[in-house]
PABA-860242 format. One record per residue (C-alpha): residue number from 1; residue in three letters; x, y, z. Coordinates in pm, 1 decimal. Each point is the difference from the previous one (the first is absolute). Example, Ala and Ser with C-alpha at 12.3 -4.5 7.8 and 13.67 -1.06 7.14 Angstrom:
# PABA-860242
+-----+------+----------+----------+----------+
: pos : code :        X :        Y :        Z :
+-----+------+----------+----------+----------+
:   1 :  ala :   1230.0 :   -450.0 :    780.0 :
:   2 :  ser :    137.0 :    344.0 :    -66.0 :
+-----+------+----------+----------+----------+
This chain:
# PABA-860242
+-----+------+----------+----------+----------+
: pos : code :        X :        Y :        Z :
+-----+------+----------+----------+----------+
:   1 :  unk :     18.5 :     11.0 :     -1.1 :
:   2 :  unk :     94.5 :    329.8 :    -67.8 :
:   3 :  unk :     20.4 :    292.4 :    220.0 :
:   4 :  unk :    142.6 :    326.9 :     43.5 :
:   5 :  unk :    201.7 :    116.7 :    290.8 :
:   6 :  unk :   -101.6 :    357.0 :     20.1 :
:   7 :  unk :    245.1 :     68.0 :    283.3 :
:   8 :  unk :    258.3 :    -68.3 :   -303.8 :
:   9 :  unk :   -166.6 :    269.3 :   -179.5 :
:  10 :  unk :    -66.5 :    288.2 :    232.9 :
:  11 :  unk :    -34.5 :    254.6 :   -248.8 :
:  12 :  unk :   -215.6 :   -201.6 :   -244.7 :
:  13 :  unk :    239.3 :     26.4 :   -298.0 :
:  14 :  unk :     49.3 :   -331.9 :    -61.3 :
:  15 :  unk :   -351.1 :   -119.9 :     24.5 :
:  16 :  unk :    -58.3 :    250.8 :   -238.9 :
:  17 :  unk :    257.9 :   -105.7 :   -251.5 :
:  18 :  unk :   -132.4 :   -387.5 :     72.3 :
:  19 :  unk :   -341.6 :    128.5 :    -64.7 :
:  20 :  unk :    101.8 :    151.1 :   -338.2 :
:  21 :  unk :    178.4 :   -311.4 :    -94.5 :
:  22 :  unk :   -303.1 :   -214.8 :     65.3 :
:  23 :  unk :   -224.0 :    194.3 :   -205.8 :
:  24 :  unk :    227.0 :     35.4 :   -282.8 :
:  25 :  unk :     35.1 :   -367.1 :     15.6 :
:  26 :  unk :   -356.0 :    -77.9 :     37.3 :
:  27 :  unk :     62.6 :   -203.2 :    330.3 :
:  28 :  unk :   -340.7 :     17.1 :    177.6 :
:  29 :  unk :     77.0 :   -129.1 :    310.4 :
:  30 :  unk :    323.2 :    190.5 :     66.3 :
:  31 :  unk :   -221.5 :    323.1 :   -125.9 :
:  32 :  unk :   -281.7 :   -104.7 :    253.4 :
:  33 :  unk :    269.3 :    -18.3 :    268.4 :
:  34 :  unk :    194.2 :    311.7 :    -52.0 :
:  35 :  unk :   -323.0 :    185.7 :    -25.4 :
:  36 :  unk :   -104.0 :   -139.2 :    325.9 :
:  37 :  unk :    329.1 :     87.2 :    154.0 :
:  38 :  unk :    -24.1 :    375.6 :   -126.6 :
:  39 :  unk :   -367.5 :     -8.9 :    188.4 :
:  40 :  unk :    152.6 :   -143.9 :    300.9 :
:  41 :  unk :    262.7 :    276.2 :      2.5 :
:  42 :  unk :   -207.4 :    292.6 :    -26.4 :
:  43 :  unk :   -294.7 :    -99.1 :    183.6 :
:  44 :  unk :    -78.8 :    207.2 :    284.1 :
:  45 :  unk :    275.1 :    254.9 :   -107.8 :
:  46 :  unk :    -38.0 :    381.7 :    -44.5 :
:  47 :  unk :     70.1 :    152.1 :   -336.7 :
:  48 :  unk :    322.5 :    107.1 :    110.9 :
:  49 :  unk :    137.3 :   -341.8 :    128.2 :
:  50 :  unk :    -98.1 :   -141.1 :   -330.0 :
:  51 :  unk :    222.9 :    245.9 :   -168.5 :
:  52 :  unk :    284.0 :    -74.8 :    248.2 :
:  53 :  unk :    -62.6 :   -381.9 :    -63.2 :
:  54 :  unk :     26.4 :    -25.9 :   -357.3 :
:  55 :  unk :    201.3 :    349.6 :    -46.2 :
:  56 :  unk :   -281.8 :    191.5 :   -184.2 :
:  57 :  unk :     47.6 :    376.6 :    -51.2 :
:  58 :  unk :   -281.1 :    216.1 :    111.6 :
:  59 :  unk :    -74.6 :    239.1 :   -300.3 :
:  60 :  unk :   -289.6 :    191.9 :    155.8 :
:  61 :  unk :     33.9 :    347.8 :    175.7 :
:  62 :  unk :    -98.2 :      6.1 :    368.3 :
:  63 :  unk :   -329.9 :    166.3 :   -136.7 :
:  64 :  unk :    -51.2 :   -246.9 :   -288.2 :
:  65 :  unk :     53.7 :   -306.7 :    243.4 :
:  66 :  unk :   -256.2 :    200.5 :    279.1 :
:  67 :  unk :   -252.2 :     13.1 :   -281.4 :
:  68 :  unk :     61.7 :   -373.5 :    -69.9 :
:  69 :  unk :    -95.2 :    -55.3 :    383.3 :
:  70 :  unk :   -281.2 :    223.1 :      3.5 :
:  71 :  unk :   -149.5 :   -172.1 :   -313.7 :
:  72 :  unk :     49.7 :   -348.9 :    119.6 :
:  73 :  unk :    -56.5 :      7.2 :    360.7 :
:  74 :  unk :   -181.4 :   -266.4 :     24.5 :
:  75 :  unk :    302.1 :   -221.0 :    -88.0 :
:  76 :  unk :    201.6 :    138.2 :    312.8 :
:  77 :  unk :   -294.7 :    -66.3 :    250.4 :
+-----+------+----------+----------+----------+
């Protein structure tokens, strides 16, 4: 059985590389596994924590980010 040790990939970079490879090679079981791993890695985290985990740059200005938060307040409850 395959599994991904998330402690080995704290920033998520290798998991995303593996996801892309599984998608390109059309390996459904590995694609399912990597998708679930990403879900588990972001579950319960704030947007800031998710950005840090996957090294995602925030392209929003503080004003734009506040507007998005107001428009999607239901997601933060």
